[in-house]
N, CA, C and O atoms as a CHARMM CRD file, in Angstrom:
* protein
*
  344
    1    1 MET  N     -1.85400   5.31500   1.84300 PROA 1      0.00000
    2    1 MET  CA    -1.19200   4.52600   2.84900 PROA 1      0.00000
    3    1 MET  C     -1.63600   5.02000   4.20800 PROA 1      0.00000
    4    1 MET  O     -1.72500   6.22300   4.45300 PROA 1      0.00000
    5    2 VAL  N     -1.91800   4.05900   5.10000 PROA 2      0.00000
    6    2 VAL  CA    -2.34400   4.36900   6.46200 PROA 2      0.00000
    7    2 VAL  C     -1.43900   3.60900   7.42100 PROA 2      0.00000
    8    2 VAL  O     -1.18900   2.41800   7.23300 PROA 2      0.00000
    9    3 ILE  N     -0.95000   4.29100   8.44500 PROA 3      0.00000
   10    3 ILE  CA    -0.12900   3.66100   9.47600 PROA 3      0.00000
   11    3 ILE  C     -0.72600   4.04900  10.82600 PROA 3      0.00000
   12    3 ILE  O     -0.92700   5.23200  11.10200 PROA 3      0.00000
   13    4 GLU  N     -1.01000   3.04700  11.67100 PROA 4      0.00000
   14    4 GLU  CA    -1.58600   3.29400  12.99200 PROA 4      0.00000
   15    4 GLU  C     -0.99100   2.32600  14.00400 PROA 4      0.00000
   16    4 GLU  O     -0.59200   1.21500  13.65500 PROA 4      0.00000
   17    5 GLU  N     -0.93500   2.75300  15.24600 PROA 5      0.00000
   18    5 GLU  CA    -0.48600   1.87600  16.32000 PROA 5      0.00000
   19    5 GLU  C     -1.70600   1.24600  16.98000 PROA 5      0.00000
   20    5 GLU  O     -2.62700   1.94300  17.40700 PROA 5      0.00000
   21    6 HSD  N     -1.70000  -0.07400  17.05700 PROA 6      0.00000
   22    6 HSD  CA    -2.77800  -0.83000  17.69400 PROA 6      0.00000
   23    6 HSD  C     -2.16300  -1.94700  18.52100 PROA 6      0.00000
   24    6 HSD  O     -1.38500  -2.74800  18.00300 PROA 6      0.00000
   25    7 GLY  N     -2.50100  -2.00500  19.78100 PROA 7      0.00000
   26    7 GLY  CA    -2.03600  -3.08800  20.62800 PROA 7      0.00000
   27    7 GLY  C     -0.52500  -3.24300  20.63400 PROA 7      0.00000
   28    7 GLY  O     -0.01600  -4.36200  20.69900 PROA 7      0.00000
   29    8 GLY  N      0.19300  -2.13900  20.56600 PROA 8      0.00000
   30    8 GLY  CA     1.64200  -2.18500  20.57400 PROA 8      0.00000
   31    8 GLY  C      2.27800  -2.51100  19.23000 PROA 8      0.00000
   32    8 GLY  O      3.49900  -2.63800  19.13800 PROA 8      0.00000
   33    9 GLU  N      1.46100  -2.64800  18.18500 PROA 9      0.00000
   34    9 GLU  CA     1.96900  -2.92500  16.83100 PROA 9      0.00000
   35    9 GLU  C      1.80800  -1.69000  15.95700 PROA 9      0.00000
   36    9 GLU  O      0.84700  -0.93400  16.10300 PROA 9      0.00000
   37   10 LEU  N      2.74800  -1.49400  15.05800 PROA 10     0.00000
   38   10 LEU  CA     2.68300  -0.41400  14.08000 PROA 10     0.00000
   39   10 LEU  C      2.11200  -1.01000  12.79200 PROA 10     0.00000
   40   10 LEU  O      2.85800  -1.45700  11.92200 PROA 10     0.00000
   41   11 ARG  N      0.78600  -1.01200  12.68200 PROA 11     0.00000
   42   11 ARG  CA     0.07700  -1.64400  11.56600 PROA 11     0.00000
   43   11 ARG  C     -0.06900  -0.67700  10.40100 PROA 11     0.00000
   44   11 ARG  O     -0.11000   0.54100  10.57900 PROA 11     0.00000
   45   12 TYR  N     -0.14700  -1.25400   9.19500 PROA 12     0.00000
   46   12 TYR  CA    -0.27400  -0.40100   8.00700 PROA 12     0.00000
   47   12 TYR  C     -1.15500  -1.04400   6.94300 PROA 12     0.00000
   48   12 TYR  O     -1.34600  -2.25900   6.89700 PROA 12     0.00000
   49   13 TYR  N     -1.68000  -0.16800   6.09100 PROA 13     0.00000
   50   13 TYR  CA    -2.35800  -0.54400   4.85100 PROA 13     0.00000
   51   13 TYR  C     -1.70800   0.29900   3.76600 PROA 13     0.00000
   52   13 TYR  O     -1.58400   1.51500   3.91200 PROA 13     0.00000
   53   14 ALA  N     -1.29800  -0.33300   2.69500 PROA 14     0.00000
   54   14 ALA  CA    -0.75700   0.38100   1.53600 PROA 14     0.00000
   55   14 ALA  C     -1.48900  -0.13300   0.30700 PROA 14     0.00000
   56   14 ALA  O     -1.60800  -1.34400   0.11600 PROA 14     0.00000
   57   15 GLY  N     -1.97700   0.76900  -0.52200 PROA 15     0.00000
   58   15 GLY  CA    -2.62700   0.33000  -1.74300 PROA 15     0.00000
   59   15 GLY  C     -3.67500   1.29100  -2.23900 PROA 15     0.00000
   60   15 GLY  O     -3.84500   2.39400  -1.71900 PROA 15     0.00000
   61   16 GLY  N     -4.37000   0.84200  -3.25800 PROA 16     0.00000
   62   16 GLY  CA    -5.37800   1.67000  -3.90800 PROA 16     0.00000
   63   16 GLY  C     -6.59200   1.91500  -3.03700 PROA 16     0.00000
   64   16 GLY  O     -6.94200   1.10700  -2.17700 PROA 16     0.00000
   65   17 TRP  N     -7.21900   3.04000  -3.28200 PROA 17     0.00000
   66   17 TRP  CA    -8.43000   3.41000  -2.55700 PROA 17     0.00000
   67   17 TRP  C     -9.23900   4.31300  -3.45600 PROA 17     0.00000
   68   17 TRP  O     -8.67700   5.01600  -4.29600 PROA 17     0.00000
   69   18 ARG  N    -10.52800   4.30800  -3.29900 PROA 18     0.00000
   70   18 ARG  CA   -11.39900   5.14300  -4.13200 PROA 18     0.00000
   71   18 ARG  C    -11.34800   6.59400  -3.66300 PROA 18     0.00000
   72   18 ARG  O    -11.11500   6.86900  -2.48600 PROA 18     0.00000
   73   19 SER  N    -11.56400   7.50500  -4.58500 PROA 19     0.00000
   74   19 SER  CA   -11.55800   8.92200  -4.22900 PROA 19     0.00000
   75   19 SER  C    -12.85800   9.33000  -3.53200 PROA 19     0.00000
   76   19 SER  O    -12.88500  10.30200  -2.77800 PROA 19     0.00000
   77   20 HSD  N    -13.94100   8.57600  -3.79200 PROA 20     0.00000
   78   20 HSD  CA   -15.24000   8.84900  -3.16400 PROA 20     0.00000
   79   20 HSD  C    -16.09400   7.58500  -3.28300 PROA 20     0.00000
   80   20 HSD  O    -15.98900   6.84800  -4.26300 PROA 20     0.00000
   81   21 GLU  N    -16.91500   7.34900  -2.30600 PROA 21     0.00000
   82   21 GLU  CA   -17.77100   6.15200  -2.28500 PROA 21     0.00000
   83   21 GLU  C    -18.56400   5.98400  -3.58500 PROA 21     0.00000
   84   21 GLU  O    -18.72800   4.86300  -4.06600 PROA 21     0.00000
   85   22 SER  N    -19.04900   7.07000  -4.14600 PROA 22     0.00000
   86   22 SER  CA   -19.86400   6.98800  -5.35800 PROA 22     0.00000
   87   22 SER  C    -19.05500   6.58600  -6.59000 PROA 22     0.00000
   88   22 SER  O    -19.63700   6.24800  -7.62000 PROA 22     0.00000
   89   23 ARG  N    -17.72400   6.61700  -6.50300 PROA 23     0.00000
   90   23 ARG  CA   -16.86800   6.31600  -7.65200 PROA 23     0.00000
   91   23 ARG  C    -16.29200   4.90600  -7.63500 PROA 23     0.00000
   92   23 ARG  O    -15.47600   4.57200  -8.49400 PROA 23     0.00000
   93   24 ILE  N    -16.69000   4.08000  -6.69100 PROA 24     0.00000
   94   24 ILE  CA   -16.09000   2.75300  -6.53800 PROA 24     0.00000
   95   24 ILE  C    -16.12100   1.95000  -7.84000 PROA 24     0.00000
   96   24 ILE  O    -15.13300   1.30000  -8.18000 PROA 24     0.00000
   97   25 HSD  N    -17.21400   1.98300  -8.55800 PROA 25     0.00000
   98   25 HSD  CA   -17.31100   1.20900  -9.80100 PROA 25     0.00000
   99   25 HSD  C    -16.46200   1.82300 -10.92200 PROA 25     0.00000
  100   25 HSD  O    -15.96100   1.09900 -11.78300 PROA 25     0.00000
  101   26 LEU  N    -16.30000   3.13000 -10.91700 PROA 26     0.00000
  102   26 LEU  CA   -15.50100   3.80600 -11.93600 PROA 26     0.00000
  103   26 LEU  C    -14.00200   3.61300 -11.70600 PROA 26     0.00000
  104   26 LEU  O    -13.21900   3.64800 -12.65500 PROA 26     0.00000
  105   27 GLU  N    -13.60600   3.41200 -10.46700 PROA 27     0.00000
  106   27 GLU  CA   -12.18700   3.34000 -10.13100 PROA 27     0.00000
  107   27 GLU  C    -11.70400   1.93200  -9.81000 PROA 27     0.00000
  108   27 GLU  O    -10.53900   1.75500  -9.45500 PROA 27     0.00000
  109   28 GLN  N    -12.55600   0.93900  -9.92400 PROA 28     0.00000
  110   28 GLN  CA   -12.20500  -0.41600  -9.52400 PROA 28     0.00000
  111   28 GLN  C    -10.98500  -0.96900 -10.25900 PROA 28     0.00000
  112   28 GLN  O    -10.14900  -1.62300  -9.63600 PROA 28     0.00000
  113   29 ASP  N    -10.86100  -0.73000 -11.54700 PROA 29     0.00000
  114   29 ASP  CA    -9.70400  -1.23600 -12.30200 PROA 29     0.00000
  115   29 ASP  C     -8.39800  -0.64100 -11.78900 PROA 29     0.00000
  116   29 ASP  O     -7.40700  -1.35500 -11.64100 PROA 29     0.00000
  117   30 ARG  N     -8.39100   0.65300 -11.51900 PROA 30     0.00000
  118   30 ARG  CA    -7.19300   1.29900 -10.98600 PROA 30     0.00000
  119   30 ARG  C     -6.84300   0.75400  -9.61000 PROA 30     0.00000
  120   30 ARG  O     -5.68300   0.45200  -9.33000 PROA 30     0.00000
  121   31 ILE  N     -7.84500   0.63000  -8.75500 PROA 31     0.00000
  122   31 ILE  CA    -7.62100   0.12600  -7.40000 PROA 31     0.00000
  123   31 ILE  C     -7.04800  -1.28800  -7.45300 PROA 31     0.00000
  124   31 ILE  O     -6.09600  -1.60000  -6.73700 PROA 31     0.00000
  125   32 TRP  N     -7.61700  -2.13300  -8.28800 PROA 32     0.00000
  126   32 TRP  CA    -7.14300  -3.51500  -8.43100 PROA 32     0.00000
  127   32 TRP  C     -5.69500  -3.54300  -8.93300 PROA 32     0.00000
  128   32 TRP  O     -4.88600  -4.32300  -8.43000 PROA 32     0.00000
  129   33 ALA  N     -5.36200  -2.70700  -9.91300 PROA 33     0.00000
  130   33 ALA  CA    -4.01200  -2.68100 -10.47700 PROA 33     0.00000
  131   33 ALA  C     -2.97100  -2.21100  -9.46300 PROA 33     0.00000
  132   33 ALA  O     -1.82500  -2.65800  -9.49700 PROA 33     0.00000
  133   34 GLU  N     -3.36100  -1.32000  -8.57200 PROA 34     0.00000
  134   34 GLU  CA    -2.42100  -0.81500  -7.57600 PROA 34     0.00000
  135   34 GLU  C     -2.07000  -1.85500  -6.52500 PROA 34     0.00000
  136   34 GLU  O     -1.04300  -1.73600  -5.85600 PROA 34     0.00000
  137   35 GLY  N     -2.91300  -2.87700  -6.37000 PROA 35     0.00000
  138   35 GLY  CA    -2.67000  -3.87700  -5.34700 PROA 35     0.00000
  139   35 GLY  C     -2.86200  -3.29800  -3.95700 PROA 35     0.00000
  140   35 GLY  O     -3.21100  -2.12800  -3.80000 PROA 35     0.00000
  141   36 HSD  N     -2.63000  -4.13100  -2.95100 PROA 36     0.00000
  142   36 HSD  CA    -2.73100  -3.65200  -1.57800 PROA 36     0.00000
  143   36 HSD  C     -1.95700  -4.59200  -0.65700 PROA 36     0.00000
  144   36 HSD  O     -1.67500  -5.73800  -1.00600 PROA 36     0.00000
  145   37 GLU  N     -1.62500  -4.08600   0.50800 PROA 37     0.00000
  146   37 GLU  CA    -0.86800  -4.87000   1.47100 PROA 37     0.00000
  147   37 GLU  C     -1.24300  -4.43100   2.88400 PROA 37     0.00000
  148   37 GLU  O     -1.37400  -3.24000   3.16500 PROA 37     0.00000
  149   38 LEU  N     -1.41400  -5.41200   3.76500 PROA 38     0.00000
  150   38 LEU  CA    -1.66100  -5.17800   5.18600 PROA 38     0.00000
  151   38 LEU  C     -0.54200  -5.83100   5.96600 PROA 38     0.00000
  152   38 LEU  O     -0.14200  -6.95400   5.65800 PROA 38     0.00000
  153   39 GLY  N     -0.03600  -5.14400   6.96900 PROA 39     0.00000
  154   39 GLY  CA     1.03000  -5.76100   7.74100 PROA 39     0.00000
  155   39 GLY  C      1.44300  -4.93500   8.93500 PROA 39     0.00000
  156   39 GLY  O      0.71800  -4.04900   9.38700 PROA 39     0.00000
  157   40 VAL  N      2.64700  -5.25100   9.44500 PROA 40     0.00000
  158   40 VAL  CA     3.17100  -4.62700  10.65600 PROA 40     0.00000
  159   40 VAL  C      4.63900  -4.26800  10.43100 PROA 40     0.00000
  160   40 VAL  O      5.42000  -5.06800   9.91700 PROA 40     0.00000
  161   41 PHE  N      4.99300  -3.04000  10.83100 PROA 41     0.00000
  162   41 PHE  CA     6.39100  -2.60500  10.81300 PROA 41     0.00000
  163   41 PHE  C      6.96500  -2.75700  12.21600 PROA 41     0.00000
  164   41 PHE  O      6.23900  -2.66700  13.20600 PROA 41     0.00000
  165   42 ALA  N      8.26500  -2.98800  12.29500 PROA 42     0.00000
  166   42 ALA  CA     8.93400  -3.10400  13.58100 PROA 42     0.00000
  167   42 ALA  C      9.22700  -1.73400  14.19800 PROA 42     0.00000
  168   42 ALA  O      9.33600  -1.60700  15.41700 PROA 42     0.00000
  169   43 SER  N      9.35600  -0.69900  13.33500 PROA 43     0.00000
  170   43 SER  CA     9.70500   0.62500  13.84700 PROA 43     0.00000
  171   43 SER  C      9.16800   1.71900  12.93000 PROA 43     0.00000
  172   43 SER  O      8.87000   1.46300  11.76300 PROA 43     0.00000
  173   44 PRO  N      9.04300   2.94400  13.45900 PROA 44     0.00000
  174   44 PRO  CA     8.63500   4.06200  12.61000 PROA 44     0.00000
  175   44 PRO  C      9.61900   4.30300  11.46500 PROA 44     0.00000
  176   44 PRO  O      9.20400   4.69800  10.37600 PROA 44     0.00000
  177   45 ARG  N     10.90300   4.07500  11.68900 PROA 45     0.00000
  178   45 ARG  CA    11.91100   4.26100  10.63300 PROA 45     0.00000
  179   45 ARG  C     11.60000   3.36400   9.43400 PROA 45     0.00000
  180   45 ARG  O     11.66300   3.81900   8.29200 PROA 45     0.00000
  181   46 GLU  N     11.26700   2.10000   9.68000 PROA 46     0.00000
  182   46 GLU  CA    10.91400   1.19300   8.58400 PROA 46     0.00000
  183   46 GLU  C      9.64700   1.65500   7.88600 PROA 46     0.00000
  184   46 GLU  O      9.53900   1.54100   6.66500 PROA 46     0.00000
  185   47 ALA  N      8.69200   2.17400   8.63800 PROA 47     0.00000
  186   47 ALA  CA     7.45800   2.67300   8.04100 PROA 47     0.00000
  187   47 ALA  C      7.74500   3.82200   7.07600 PROA 47     0.00000
  188   47 ALA  O      7.18100   3.87400   5.98300 PROA 47     0.00000
  189   48 VAL  N      8.62200   4.74000   7.48000 PROA 48     0.00000
  190   48 VAL  CA     8.96800   5.88500   6.62800 PROA 48     0.00000
  191   48 VAL  C      9.71500   5.41200   5.38700 PROA 48     0.00000
  192   48 VAL  O      9.43700   5.88800   4.28600 PROA 48     0.00000
  193   49 ARG  N     10.64300   4.50000   5.54000 PROA 49     0.00000
  194   49 ARG  CA    11.39900   3.99400   4.38700 PROA 49     0.00000
  195   49 ARG  C     10.47100   3.29100   3.39900 PROA 49     0.00000
  196   49 ARG  O     10.60600   3.46600   2.18800 PROA 49     0.00000
  197   50 PHE  N      9.52800   2.49600   3.91200 PROA 50     0.00000
  198   50 PHE  CA     8.56300   1.81500   3.05200 PROA 50     0.00000
  199   50 PHE  C      7.69700   2.83800   2.31600 PROA 50     0.00000
  200   50 PHE  O      7.50400   2.73300   1.10500 PROA 50     0.00000
  201   51 ALA  N      7.17800   3.82700   3.04600 PROA 51     0.00000
  202   51 ALA  CA     6.31700   4.84800   2.44500 PROA 51     0.00000
  203   51 ALA  C      7.04300   5.59800   1.33800 PROA 51     0.00000
  204   51 ALA  O      6.45400   5.89200   0.29800 PROA 51     0.00000
  205   52 GLU  N      8.31400   5.91000   1.55100 PROA 52     0.00000
  206   52 GLU  CA     9.08900   6.61700   0.52600 PROA 52     0.00000
  207   52 GLU  C      9.19900   5.76700  -0.73800 PROA 52     0.00000
  208   52 GLU  O      9.05300   6.28800  -1.84400 PROA 52     0.00000
  209   53 ARG  N      9.44700   4.50000  -0.59400 PROA 53     0.00000
  210   53 ARG  CA     9.57100   3.63100  -1.76800 PROA 53     0.00000
  211   53 ARG  C      8.23000   3.43500  -2.47000 PROA 53     0.00000
  212   53 ARG  O      8.16700   3.42600  -3.69900 PROA 53     0.00000
  213   54 PHE  N      7.17300   3.27900  -1.70300 PROA 54     0.00000
  214   54 PHE  CA     5.86100   3.03800  -2.28900 PROA 54     0.00000
  215   54 PHE  C      5.24300   4.31300  -2.87400 PROA 54     0.00000
  216   54 PHE  O      4.78300   4.31300  -4.01600 PROA 54     0.00000
  217   55 LEU  N      5.23200   5.38200  -2.10300 PROA 55     0.00000
  218   55 LEU  CA     4.54100   6.59300  -2.53200 PROA 55     0.00000
  219   55 LEU  C      5.39300   7.51400  -3.40400 PROA 55     0.00000
  220   55 LEU  O      4.88800   8.07100  -4.37900 PROA 55     0.00000
  221   56 VAL  N      6.65700   7.68200  -3.07700 PROA 56     0.00000
  222   56 VAL  CA     7.50500   8.62500  -3.81900 PROA 56     0.00000
  223   56 VAL  C      8.11800   7.96200  -5.04500 PROA 56     0.00000
  224   56 VAL  O      8.01000   8.48200  -6.15500 PROA 56     0.00000
  225   57 ARG  N      8.75700   6.82400  -4.84800 PROA 57     0.00000
  226   57 ARG  CA     9.40000   6.13000  -5.97000 PROA 57     0.00000
  227   57 ARG  C      8.41100   5.34100  -6.82300 PROA 57     0.00000
  228   57 ARG  O      8.70900   5.00800  -7.97000 PROA 57     0.00000
  229   58 GLY  N      7.23600   5.04200  -6.27000 PROA 58     0.00000
  230   58 GLY  CA     6.23100   4.29900  -7.02900 PROA 58     0.00000
  231   58 GLY  C      6.57300   2.83300  -7.24300 PROA 58     0.00000
  232   58 GLY  O      6.13700   2.23200  -8.22400 PROA 58     0.00000
  233   59 GLN  N      7.35400   2.25000  -6.33000 PROA 59     0.00000
  234   59 GLN  CA     7.70700   0.83600  -6.47000 PROA 59     0.00000
  235   59 GLN  C      6.48600  -0.04200  -6.23500 PROA 59     0.00000
  236   59 GLN  O      5.61500   0.27800  -5.42600 PROA 59     0.00000
  237   60 ALA  N      6.44100  -1.15700  -6.95800 PROA 60     0.00000
  238   60 ALA  CA     5.38800  -2.14400  -6.74800 PROA 60     0.00000
  239   60 ALA  C      5.56200  -2.76000  -5.36800 PROA 60     0.00000
  240   60 ALA  O      6.68900  -2.93600  -4.90500 PROA 60     0.00000
  241   61 LEU  N      4.46300  -3.08600  -4.71400 PROA 61     0.00000
  242   61 LEU  CA     4.51700  -3.64500  -3.36200 PROA 61     0.00000
  243   61 LEU  C      5.46100  -4.83300  -3.26500 PROA 61     0.00000
  244   61 LEU  O      6.25700  -4.92700  -2.33100 PROA 61     0.00000
  245   62 GLN  N      5.36900  -5.74400  -4.23400 PROA 62     0.00000
  246   62 GLN  CA     6.17100  -6.96400  -4.19300 PROA 62     0.00000
  247   62 GLN  C      7.65600  -6.71000  -4.45400 PROA 62     0.00000
  248   62 GLN  O      8.47600  -7.60600  -4.25400 PROA 62     0.00000
  249   63 GLU  N      8.00900  -5.51500  -4.89300 PROA 63     0.00000
  250   63 GLU  CA     9.40900  -5.18500  -5.17800 PROA 63     0.00000
  251   63 GLU  C     10.09000  -4.44300  -4.02800 PROA 63     0.00000
  252   63 GLU  O     11.29700  -4.20800  -4.07300 PROA 63     0.00000
  253   64 ILE  N      9.34000  -4.08000  -3.01800 PROA 64     0.00000
  254   64 ILE  CA     9.91300  -3.35300  -1.88300 PROA 64     0.00000
  255   64 ILE  C     10.53800  -4.37900  -0.94000 PROA 64     0.00000
  256   64 ILE  O      9.84400  -5.10600  -0.22900 PROA 64     0.00000
  257   65 ASP  N     11.86700  -4.41200  -0.95800 PROA 65     0.00000
  258   65 ASP  CA    12.62200  -5.39000  -0.18400 PROA 65     0.00000
  259   65 ASP  C     13.08600  -4.76900   1.12700 PROA 65     0.00000
  260   65 ASP  O     14.16800  -4.18800   1.21100 PROA 65     0.00000
  261   66 MET  N     12.25400  -4.90400   2.13500 PROA 66     0.00000
  262   66 MET  CA    12.61800  -4.41800   3.46200 PROA 66     0.00000
  263   66 MET  C     11.83800  -5.19600   4.50400 PROA 66     0.00000
  264   66 MET  O     10.76600  -5.72400   4.21000 PROA 66     0.00000
  265   67 PRO  N     12.36900  -5.27400   5.72900 PROA 67     0.00000
  266   67 PRO  CA    11.72200  -6.07200   6.76900 PROA 67     0.00000
  267   67 PRO  C     10.33800  -5.54000   7.13900 PROA 67     0.00000
  268   67 PRO  O     10.16200  -4.34800   7.39200 PROA 67     0.00000
  269   68 ARG  N      9.38600  -6.42500   7.16300 PROA 68     0.00000
  270   68 ARG  CA     8.03300  -6.13000   7.61600 PROA 68     0.00000
  271   68 ARG  C      7.27800  -7.44300   7.70300 PROA 68     0.00000
  272   68 ARG  O      7.62300  -8.40700   7.02000 PROA 68     0.00000
  273   69 LEU  N      6.26900  -7.48700   8.52500 PROA 69     0.00000
  274   69 LEU  CA     5.41700  -8.66400   8.62600 PROA 69     0.00000
  275   69 LEU  C      4.20600  -8.42700   7.73400 PROA 69     0.00000
  276   69 LEU  O      3.34600  -7.60500   8.05000 PROA 69     0.00000
  277   70 VAL  N      4.14200  -9.14400   6.63000 PROA 70     0.00000
  278   70 VAL  CA     3.02500  -8.99200   5.69600 PROA 70     0.00000
  279   70 VAL  C      1.94800  -9.99600   6.08500 PROA 70     0.00000
  280   70 VAL  O      2.18100 -11.20500   6.09800 PROA 70     0.00000
  281   71 ARG  N      0.77300  -9.47700   6.40000 PROA 71     0.00000
  282   71 ARG  CA    -0.34300 -10.35100   6.77600 PROA 71     0.00000
  283   71 ARG  C     -1.21900 -10.69100   5.57600 PROA 71     0.00000
  284   71 ARG  O     -1.84000 -11.75200   5.52700 PROA 71     0.00000
  285   72 HSD  N     -1.26000  -9.78800   4.62400 PROA 72     0.00000
  286   72 HSD  CA    -2.03200 -10.03400   3.38700 PROA 72     0.00000
  287   72 HSD  C     -1.50400  -9.11200   2.30300 PROA 72     0.00000
  288   72 HSD  O     -1.20000  -7.94700   2.56100 PROA 72     0.00000
  289   73 ARG  N     -1.39600  -9.63500   1.08900 PROA 73     0.00000
  290   73 ARG  CA    -0.96900  -8.78700  -0.02600 PROA 73     0.00000
  291   73 ARG  C     -1.55500  -9.29400  -1.33000 PROA 73     0.00000
  292   73 ARG  O     -1.62000 -10.49600  -1.59000 PROA 73     0.00000
  293   74 GLN  N     -1.97800  -8.33700  -2.13900 PROA 74     0.00000
  294   74 GLN  CA    -2.29100  -8.57000  -3.54600 PROA 74     0.00000
  295   74 GLN  C     -1.25800  -7.75600  -4.29900 PROA 74     0.00000
  296   74 GLN  O     -1.22100  -6.53100  -4.17700 PROA 74     0.00000
  297   75 ASP  N     -0.41800  -8.42400  -5.07400 PROA 75     0.00000
  298   75 ASP  CA     0.66800  -7.74400  -5.77400 PROA 75     0.00000
  299   75 ASP  C      0.17200  -6.62700  -6.67600 PROA 75     0.00000
  300   75 ASP  O     -0.94000  -6.67700  -7.20200 PROA 75     0.00000
  301   76 THR  N      1.01700  -5.61900  -6.84400 PROA 76     0.00000
  302   76 THR  CA     0.76400  -4.54100  -7.79400 PROA 76     0.00000
  303   76 THR  C      0.87100  -5.11800  -9.19800 PROA 76     0.00000
  304   76 THR  O      1.82800  -5.82900  -9.50700 PROA 76     0.00000
  305   77 ASP  N     -0.09400  -4.82000 -10.04100 PROA 77     0.00000
  306   77 ASP  CA    -0.08300  -5.27100 -11.43200 PROA 77     0.00000
  307   77 ASP  C      0.69900  -4.24500 -12.24300 PROA 77     0.00000
  308   77 ASP  O      0.15700  -3.21000 -12.63000 PROA 77     0.00000
  309   78 ARG  N      1.96700  -4.53200 -12.49800 PROA 78     0.00000
  310   78 ARG  CA     2.82800  -3.56200 -13.18900 PROA 78     0.00000
  311   78 ARG  C      2.40200  -3.33300 -14.62600 PROA 78     0.00000
  312   78 ARG  O      2.71600  -2.28400 -15.18900 PROA 78     0.00000
  313   79 SER  N      1.70500  -4.26500 -15.23600 PROA 79     0.00000
  314   79 SER  CA     1.29200  -4.10200 -16.64100 PROA 79     0.00000
  315   79 SER  C      0.12000  -3.13600 -16.79800 PROA 79     0.00000
  316   79 SER  O     -0.09800  -2.61300 -17.89000 PROA 79     0.00000
  317   80 ARG  N     -0.64400  -2.88800 -15.71900 PROA 80     0.00000
  318   80 ARG  CA    -1.82400  -2.03100 -15.79900 PROA 80     0.00000
  319   80 ARG  C     -1.72700  -0.84700 -14.87200 PROA 80     0.00000
  320   80 ARG  O     -2.74300  -0.22600 -14.56000 PROA 80     0.00000
  321   81 ARG  N     -0.54600  -0.52000 -14.42600 PROA 81     0.00000
  322   81 ARG  CA    -0.33900   0.51900 -13.44600 PROA 81     0.00000
  323   81 ARG  C     -0.76400   1.88400 -13.97900 PROA 81     0.00000
  324   81 ARG  O     -0.48000   2.24100 -15.12200 PROA 81     0.00000
  325   82 THR  N     -1.44800   2.63300 -13.12500 PROA 82     0.00000
  326   82 THR  CA    -1.90900   3.97900 -13.48900 PROA 82     0.00000
  327   82 THR  C     -1.53300   4.94200 -12.38300 PROA 82     0.00000
  328   82 THR  O     -0.84400   4.56100 -11.43700 PROA 82     0.00000
  329   83 SER  N     -1.97100   6.17000 -12.48700 PROA 83     0.00000
  330   83 SER  CA    -1.68900   7.16200 -11.44400 PROA 83     0.00000
  331   83 SER  C     -2.22600   6.69700 -10.10500 PROA 83     0.00000
  332   83 SER  O     -3.28900   6.08100 -10.02500 PROA 83     0.00000
  333   84 ARG  N     -1.48200   6.99700  -9.06500 PROA 84     0.00000
  334   84 ARG  CA    -1.87200   6.59000  -7.72600 PROA 84     0.00000
  335   84 ARG  C     -2.86700   7.55800  -7.13000 PROA 84     0.00000
  336   84 ARG  O     -2.82400   8.76000  -7.39500 PROA 84     0.00000
  337   85 CYS  N     -3.74600   7.03200  -6.33700 PROA 85     0.00000
  338   85 CYS  CA    -4.66500   7.81900  -5.54200 PROA 85     0.00000
  339   85 CYS  C     -4.71400   7.13400  -4.19100 PROA 85     0.00000
  340   85 CYS  O     -5.63600   6.36700  -3.91800 PROA 85     0.00000
  341   86 THR  N     -3.74300   7.40000  -3.35300 PROA 86     0.00000
  342   86 THR  CA    -3.64800   6.70600  -2.07600 PROA 86     0.00000
  343   86 THR  C     -3.87700   7.61800  -0.91600 PROA 86     0.00000
  344   86 THR  O     -3.83000   7.18000   0.23300 PROA 86     0.00000
């Protein structure tokens, strides 16, 4: 998960990522199953609450019910979920 401030917005990316460029083909199934989401939080507090649910509790992106502006999302595939590498 990455959170950065850009142009007055608290933007984020949450989802799968490869451990190394050379492993992209080996890790593609895991990355796809983890899903991903791009969006904007209204406050740092919401960012922390979201991160706790996603990273600590392991909730699927589509199951995290909290205010945020989602600009793009591919749902987490709960049937193929594996260990996270975020």
